[in-house]
Residue, then its C-alpha position, 0 to 999 in steps of 0.5 A: x445445880x451447876x450452870x454453865x451460865x447464869x443470870x441473876x436479877x440483871x437490871x440496864x438502864x439507857x436514861x429513861x429507858x430501862x432495857x432489863x428489869x430484873x432478868x433471870x437466866x440459866x442453862x445447864x452444861x450441854x442444853x439449849x436456852x431458847x430466848x423468845x420476846x417482842x421486839x425491844x424485849x431485852x434479849x440482845x442486852x442480855x446476851x451482850x451483858x453475858x458476852x462481857x460487852x455491857x456491864x450491868x447496873x444491877x444484878x450478876x452474871x456468871x459463865x462457867x462460875x466466872x463473874x462476867x464483870x470481875x473475871x470478864x478476860x477468863x470468861x471470854x476464853x469460854x465463849x462464842x458470840x454470833x450477833x444478829x448481823x454478820x461482822x467479818x471482814x470483808x476485805x479479808x478471805x474467808x480463810x483469812x477471816x478465820x486464821x485471824x481470829x485463831x491467831x488472836x485466840x493464841x493458836x498457832x498459825x498451823x493450828x490456826x489454818x487447820x481448824x479455819x479449814x475444818x469450819x469452812x468444810x463444815x460450814x460449806x464454804x470451802x470452795x469460797x475460803x480463797x475469796x474476799x468476804x465482800x464477794x459473798x452472798x449475805x447467807x454465805x457472810x452470815x455462815x461465815x459469821x458462825x464458823x467465826x464463833x466456833x474457832x476457839x472450841x467455846x464451852x458456850x455459845x451465843x447464838x443471836x438469831x443466827x439463821x436471820x438471812x439464811x434459806x431454809x436448806x442453810x438453815x437446817x444446816x446450822x441446826x444440825x451444827x448446833x445440835x452437833x455442838x450440843x451433844x459434844x457438851x456445849x452449851x448454847x443460849x439462842x435468841x430467835x424469832x423463828x419460834x420453829x427454830x426454839x421448838x426444834x433446838x431448845x431444851x428450855x425456853x425462856x419468854x422475855x417481855x419488858x426486860x423480865x422473864x414472864x415464863x420459863x419451861x419446856x417447849x412442851x410446858x410452855x405450850x400448856x399455858x395455852x390450853x390442851x390439845x387439839x385433833x386435826x382431821x382432814x377427811x380424803x372425800x371433802x364431802x364427808x367434811x361435815x360427817x367429820x366434824x359431826x364425829x369430832x364434836x361427839x367425842x370431844x363434847x365442844x363444838x369443832x372450828x368451822x371447817x376451812x379448806x377441807x380441815x376440821x379441828x376440836x379441842x380435846x382433854x387428852x389422848x384417850x379422846x383421839x383413840x376414839x376419834x380414831x376408832x369412831x371415823x373408821x367405824x364411819x368408814x370416813x378415810x383421812x389423809x390427815x389425822x393428828x393430835x396436837x398441842x398449841x404451837x409456840x406462837x399461839x404460846x408467844x401471843x398469849x404472853x406478849x400480846x404480839x405475834x412473832x411476825x410482828x417482831x419481824x416487822x418491827 
């Protein structure tokens, strides 16, 4: 298979600390690879190697078939990078920041201005383009930083926790931009602390811990690691909660979780039991305001694999 980027057995040490211990990563062209892992797992180190900012002690990495060490200058022409923290020049305006990057990428000034204008509009910064970046809010600086990584229309983009500091509406804007890029054939490596972000965007996910991959697959495949599916029901009449619990327990053959906040959940083996639960509830005349069949969340997968909640990483 042809990969847009590929890392094989990456090892990186800092003195006695091993940041990467044989990490493998890869993604086909036009897909999103989500990289999840607890704080210090090695995610950012891997991104920096793939972006030619660090040399691995062992292993090799390729972007577009080019070796990131031997062909570093050529690789940089193919990639865009947004790090964990905005890195724009605060004394320049938003427009000047983007035009400068365009000219550094050998665009003619007119081309750089056109591209900067396009990106400022796309990221909701058109009205602030003439203001110095130091007058921007944290979220605006973050969006400008994201725009900067796209000036050169890269084939591969590394997004290292790209929506940190953004409010939900602006985070949705970034998600839509990522989807648009992928639709155009761009490949994205996404590290994130927001598991719903990986669930929403990633075609495949690699879970990293202690510098190595401990699981890889689609979101649905990873959710199967935790276990089967679960039926969740919320009766319209709270007084019928116990009756709802009894029905779901009889369908599943396993005890339901203790009802809380008007909700009953019960593990099941598949879709057939959900269909039966719907029929049994209807037969008993139990109306529900919520009824769903779901896989475990990525948060549960993350905890099962690493022993940490995603919020532990944020706290760290």
